[in-house]
C-alpha distance (Angstrom), angle and dihedral (degrees) to the residues before:
residue distance angle dihedral
M1 . . .
E2 3.89 . .
N3 3.77 113.7 .
M4 3.77 96.0 -119.8
L5 3.77 123.3 165.5
E6 3.83 112.7 -114.6
S7 3.80 91.4 -143.2
V8 3.79 134.1 37.4
Q9 3.80 118.4 -114.7
D10 3.78 91.1 -27.7
T11 3.79 108.0 116.9
I12 3.83 91.3 169.5
L13 3.81 90.7 60.5
Q14 3.78 92.6 42.1
E15 3.81 89.5 53.5
D16 3.75 88.6 53.4
L17 3.81 93.0 49.3
E18 3.77 91.3 50.5
A19 3.92 88.9 49.9
I20 3.80 89.6 52.9
A21 3.76 91.6 51.8
N22 3.85 90.6 49.8
G23 3.79 91.2 50.7
N24 3.75 122.1 127.8
L25 3.88 96.8 -105.4
P26 3.77 133.8 121.9
F27 3.75 94.5 -103.2
E28 3.85 89.7 164.3
K29 3.80 86.5 80.7
L30 3.83 87.5 71.0
E31 3.76 95.8 52.8
N32 3.87 109.4 131.2
K33 3.85 91.1 -10.6
S34 3.82 128.8 131.3
F35 3.82 115.3 -120.2
L36 3.94 121.0 -160.9
V37 3.84 117.7 -160.6
T38 3.83 115.6 -174.2
G39 3.84 119.5 -159.0
A40 3.75 85.1 31.8
T41 3.83 96.1 166.1
G42 3.72 93.5 52.8
L43 3.78 123.0 92.5
V44 3.85 101.1 -94.6
G45 3.80 92.9 34.0
S46 3.83 95.6 49.6
M47 3.79 91.0 45.2
L48 3.84 91.6 52.1
V49 3.84 92.8 47.7
K50 3.82 90.5 50.9
A51 3.74 93.1 45.3
L52 3.89 90.6 49.3
A53 3.84 87.3 51.6
C54 3.68 91.7 52.5
C55 3.90 91.9 46.5
N56 3.83 86.8 52.1
R57 3.75 94.4 51.4
K58 3.81 98.1 44.2
K59 3.82 97.7 38.7
N60 3.86 100.8 31.8
L61 3.79 89.9 -131.2
G62 3.76 96.2 160.9
M63 3.73 93.9 -136.8
T64 3.72 124.9 163.1
I65 3.74 108.4 -137.9
L66 3.81 115.7 -154.5
P67 3.92 112.3 -167.1
M68 3.85 105.7 -168.3
V69 3.88 112.6 -149.8
R70 3.72 139.2 160.8
N71 3.83 96.4 -150.1
E72 3.81 116.3 53.1
E73 3.85 93.1 -172.0
K74 3.74 91.7 54.8
A75 3.81 89.5 48.6
K76 3.89 89.0 53.8
T77 3.81 89.5 53.1
V78 3.75 93.6 47.2
F79 3.81 99.2 42.9
G80 3.81 104.3 26.1
D81 3.83 114.2 174.6
L82 3.82 91.5 3.1
L83 3.79 86.9 81.5
A84 3.73 88.5 66.2
R85 3.83 92.7 64.3
K86 3.70 117.5 103.4
D87 3.85 94.0 -135.3
I88 3.87 90.9 63.7
E89 3.79 120.0 73.8
L90 3.78 114.9 -179.2
V91 3.79 113.6 -138.1
K92 3.83 115.4 -155.7
A93 3.82 108.4 -155.5
D94 3.69 145.7 128.2
I95 3.83 115.8 -123.9
M96 3.84 88.3 -149.3
Q97 3.76 88.2 71.4
P98 3.84 126.2 65.2
I99 3.87 106.3 -88.4
S100 3.71 121.4 -130.3
L101 3.83 120.3 174.9
E102 3.79 129.2 -174.4
K103 3.77 90.2 -145.4
K104 3.83 121.2 69.9
V105 3.79 111.7 -116.3
D106 3.77 120.8 -140.8
Y107 3.85 102.7 177.5
I108 3.76 130.9 25.9
V109 3.79 132.4 -171.9
H110 3.82 111.1 -174.3
C111 3.78 108.0 -153.4
A112 3.82 99.9 150.6
S113 3.78 113.6 119.8
V114 3.76 145.1 128.6
T115 3.79 104.3 -94.0
T116 3.80 105.4 167.4
S117 3.79 113.6 105.8
K118 3.76 96.0 -148.1
I119 3.81 91.4 55.1
F120 3.82 87.7 53.4
V121 3.78 89.0 66.3
T122 3.82 100.5 31.6
Q123 3.80 98.4 44.1
P124 3.88 106.2 21.2
V125 3.78 92.3 150.0
E126 3.77 92.7 55.4
T127 3.83 90.2 45.6
I128 3.79 92.4 54.6
K129 3.81 94.0 46.0
T130 3.75 92.2 47.7
S131 3.81 89.7 54.1
I132 3.76 99.9 43.1
D133 3.89 103.0 30.5
G134 3.90 91.9 39.7
T135 3.79 93.5 48.5
T136 3.88 91.3 45.8
N137 3.78 90.4 53.6
L138 3.92 91.1 49.5
L139 3.79 91.1 47.8
N140 3.76 90.9 50.7
L141 3.78 90.1 51.2
A142 3.79 90.1 50.1
K143 3.87 90.3 49.9
D144 3.82 93.3 48.6
C145 3.84 94.2 45.4
G146 3.78 94.2 45.7
V147 3.87 90.5 -131.6
E148 3.73 120.7 -158.0
S149 3.83 92.9 -134.3
M150 3.75 140.8 -10.5
V151 3.86 132.2 -169.6
Y152 3.75 121.9 -157.3
I153 3.79 110.8 -152.6
S154 3.82 108.7 -134.4
S155 3.83 131.0 169.6
M156 3.76 138.8 -115.5
E157 3.84 83.1 -119.4
A158 3.84 84.8 77.7
F159 3.78 87.3 73.9
G160 3.82 91.3 66.7
I161 3.77 119.8 -166.5
T162 3.67 103.1 -23.2
D163 3.82 131.3 -162.0
P164 3.82 106.9 -72.2
A165 3.75 88.6 -150.6
L166 3.78 90.7 69.8
K167 3.80 112.3 99.8
E168 3.78 90.1 -157.3
V169 3.76 132.1 12.5
K170 3.80 120.4 -135.1
E171 3.80 131.4 -169.8
D172 3.85 94.4 -86.0
D173 3.89 95.9 47.5
L174 3.80 96.8 95.5
G175 3.79 116.5 169.3
Y176 3.77 140.0 -164.6
I177 3.85 124.6 -51.8
D178 3.81 118.9 -173.1
V179 3.85 101.9 -132.0
M180 3.81 91.3 -168.6
N181 3.86 91.9 61.5
V182 3.77 109.3 88.4
R183 3.87 90.2 -146.9
S184 3.85 84.2 69.2
C185 3.82 89.3 73.2
Y186 3.72 87.9 93.5
S187 3.78 102.7 43.6
E188 3.87 95.1 39.6
G189 3.74 89.6 43.8
K190 3.81 90.1 55.8
R191 3.83 90.2 49.5
M192 3.84 89.3 50.0
C193 3.85 90.4 50.8
E194 3.78 90.4 50.8
L195 3.81 89.2 53.3
L196 3.84 90.0 48.9
C197 3.79 87.6 54.1
A198 3.75 91.8 50.5
S199 3.79 89.8 47.9
Y200 3.78 96.5 50.3
K201 3.82 87.8 49.4
H202 3.80 91.3 50.0
E203 3.82 97.5 43.1
Y204 3.77 104.8 28.6
E205 3.78 101.6 21.7
V206 3.82 91.5 -122.3
P207 3.86 106.6 172.0
V208 3.77 93.9 -129.2
K209 3.83 127.7 152.7
V210 3.86 130.1 -172.4
A211 3.81 122.5 -131.6
R212 3.79 114.3 -165.4
L213 3.76 108.3 -157.7
A214 3.75 128.7 -153.4
Q215 3.77 113.9 -142.1
T216 3.73 104.1 -61.7
F217 3.89 127.8 -150.2
G218 3.72 145.2 143.1
A219 3.79 135.7 91.8
G220 3.76 108.6 5.6
V221 3.83 95.3 45.8
S222 3.78 110.0 124.1
K223 3.81 117.0 -115.1
D224 3.82 85.5 -124.1
E225 3.77 93.3 60.5
G226 3.90 112.1 129.4
R227 3.81 102.8 -170.2
V228 3.81 118.5 121.0
F229 3.76 98.9 -98.4
A230 3.83 90.7 52.2
Q231 3.83 92.4 47.5
F232 3.85 89.7 52.6
A233 3.76 89.7 53.0
K234 3.77 96.0 45.7
S235 3.76 94.1 45.5
A236 3.70 91.1 53.3
L237 3.69 94.4 47.0
G238 3.78 89.6 50.9
K239 3.83 91.8 48.5
K240 3.78 90.8 -116.8
D241 3.76 126.2 138.4
I242 3.83 115.5 -97.9
V243 3.77 106.4 -118.9
L244 3.93 117.8 -151.9
H245 3.86 116.9 -162.2
T246 3.90 90.3 -164.1
K247 3.77 133.0 41.4
G248 3.75 86.8 -95.5
E249 3.86 92.4 -128.8
S250 3.75 95.9 130.8
T251 3.82 115.2 106.8
G252 3.84 115.6 -121.6
N253 3.79 127.0 -155.6
Y254 3.77 119.0 -160.4
C255 3.76 145.0 -173.8
Y256 3.78 131.5 -164.9
T257 3.84 114.7 -112.5
A258 3.83 97.8 -116.7
D259 3.80 90.2 43.2
A260 3.76 90.4 53.8
V261 3.77 93.2 50.0
L262 3.80 91.5 50.5
G263 3.80 87.3 49.1
I264 3.85 91.4 53.2
L265 3.81 91.6 50.0
T266 3.77 89.7 46.3
V267 3.86 91.2 54.4
L268 3.87 90.0 43.8
L269 3.79 95.8 50.5
K270 3.80 103.3 29.3
G271 3.83 108.5 20.1
N272 3.74 128.3 105.3
D273 3.76 118.3 -105.5
G274 3.76 115.2 -105.8
E275 3.79 94.9 19.5
V276 3.81 134.7 115.5
Y277 3.82 125.3 -131.2
T278 3.75 127.6 -170.4
I279 3.74 116.9 -134.8
A280 3.83 108.3 -159.2
N281 3.72 140.0 119.5
P282 3.82 105.1 -120.2
N283 3.78 88.8 -157.6
T284 3.80 91.9 66.1
T285 3.82 98.4 61.6
I286 3.82 108.1 128.8
Q287 3.77 141.9 142.0
I288 3.82 113.4 -96.8
K289 3.88 92.8 -120.4
D290 3.83 89.3 51.7
M291 3.74 92.3 51.1
A292 3.75 89.8 49.7
K293 3.73 90.3 53.6
M294 3.74 93.3 46.4
V295 3.89 89.7 53.5
A296 3.86 91.4 45.7
D297 3.76 90.3 51.4
T298 3.84 99.8 44.0
I299 3.77 106.5 29.7
G300 3.72 94.4 26.7
N301 3.86 91.7 45.0
G302 3.78 90.5 -137.3
D303 3.79 93.2 -60.8
V304 3.83 90.9 103.0
K305 3.86 126.9 75.8
V306 3.82 130.8 -157.2
V307 3.75 109.1 -126.4
F308 3.85 128.5 -177.8
D309 3.83 123.6 -133.2
I310 3.84 103.9 171.3
P311 3.84 115.4 -176.5
E312 3.78 119.7 -147.5
D313 3.77 92.0 -125.1
Q314 3.81 106.2 57.3
L315 3.77 92.8 173.4
T316 3.84 89.6 71.8
Y317 3.78 90.2 72.5
G318 3.73 94.5 44.2
Y319 3.82 95.0 -132.1
A320 3.76 120.0 172.1
P321 3.80 117.0 -110.3
D322 3.84 115.2 -93.5
V323 3.73 113.8 -88.0
A324 3.84 133.3 -177.2
M325 3.68 105.0 -154.7
H326 3.81 134.0 136.5
L327 3.78 110.2 -154.7
N328 3.85 119.1 -136.3
A329 3.87 117.6 -147.5
D330 3.81 98.3 -176.6
K331 3.88 91.9 118.1
L332 3.81 92.4 57.4
K333 3.86 90.5 41.0
G334 3.81 86.5 56.0
L335 3.82 86.2 66.7
G336 3.84 90.9 56.3
W337 3.85 100.8 -93.7
E338 3.71 121.6 139.2
P339 3.85 126.1 174.9
R340 3.81 115.4 -127.0
Y341 3.78 105.1 -164.5
D342 3.85 130.1 61.7
L343 3.82 123.4 -159.9
P344 3.88 99.9 -84.4
D345 3.84 90.7 51.2
M346 3.76 92.0 44.3
Y347 3.77 90.9 56.6
K348 3.80 91.7 44.9
R349 3.73 92.6 52.1
L350 3.84 89.5 44.1
V351 3.81 91.8 54.3
D352 3.83 92.5 45.2
S353 3.78 88.7 51.8
F354 3.82 92.9 48.8
I355 3.89 89.3 50.9
A356 3.76 90.3 49.2
Q357 3.70 89.5 54.1
G358 3.78 92.1 53.5
L359 3.78 100.1 -104.2
E360 3.80 110.3 -179.0
V361 3.72 116.8 -143.5
């Protein structure tokens, strides 16, 4: 197979992809198998596709990689020359419709989801339906194909507001979700999808696992990303003050992009069917305001301040409710997974990746 870079001009990202391919996982299980990734143009999905392509190249696995997308033009932008490779077959489909593929699918990672906070509050019905109907369609595909393993990508928001007395939050420590708050369409939808996975495992013996991801960033994030972690980095790079629209007292839990992909593959290839695994680096737990200050001091070299501009109507921004939880990842670590990058290194590699992409500041 041609030795083609899985990324364009981004040596940090390429280094991460190579590290994933060299990870201590039973990659032989993927030999000559077909691997479907939904939400393939999103951050996690695109990282997974690129990592699988790198594994294929380095290990001669003979996989067929099936990135499922709705927008082919966006896929061309995200994957570039990778789409010319024979081991990658783009699948144009909408998860909201029953999915029928000519090719048998052996492995599925279901990443597709609404992820924009403002959409949670402006289109809560669509957010719920995308979660539940889309996941049902993927689980039916897994059932019909007799897949060897499937992972549903959930979110740490599925924990809800946990007991603040807990020093660490494990997979079973679910908290409160206000079902009359439309912003809960995302978190409650994730919980329902986790139950769907458990139900398909119980009733149809679908070998599905759930991966609850902490907020994930690092190399691989587009320079056009607008989420808070990226706004912090871009403000500091441009020597602009970091503006918070909340008090910043919510506790964040994070995971580096390549660490998260290795975590997902660990769950897929080594996890127990019908179980949930948290993918988070416990060393990254920090309040939002403290993370903003860290970015201002390190990336902004002390020339950037953190300022507060708190609107009266918080719902307009679609922010999640404040939480004070410290995620525990011991269950996943028990499968042999270890995160490599803490928060300062995550930001350093994110910034280097932005610069490699030609970010103008």
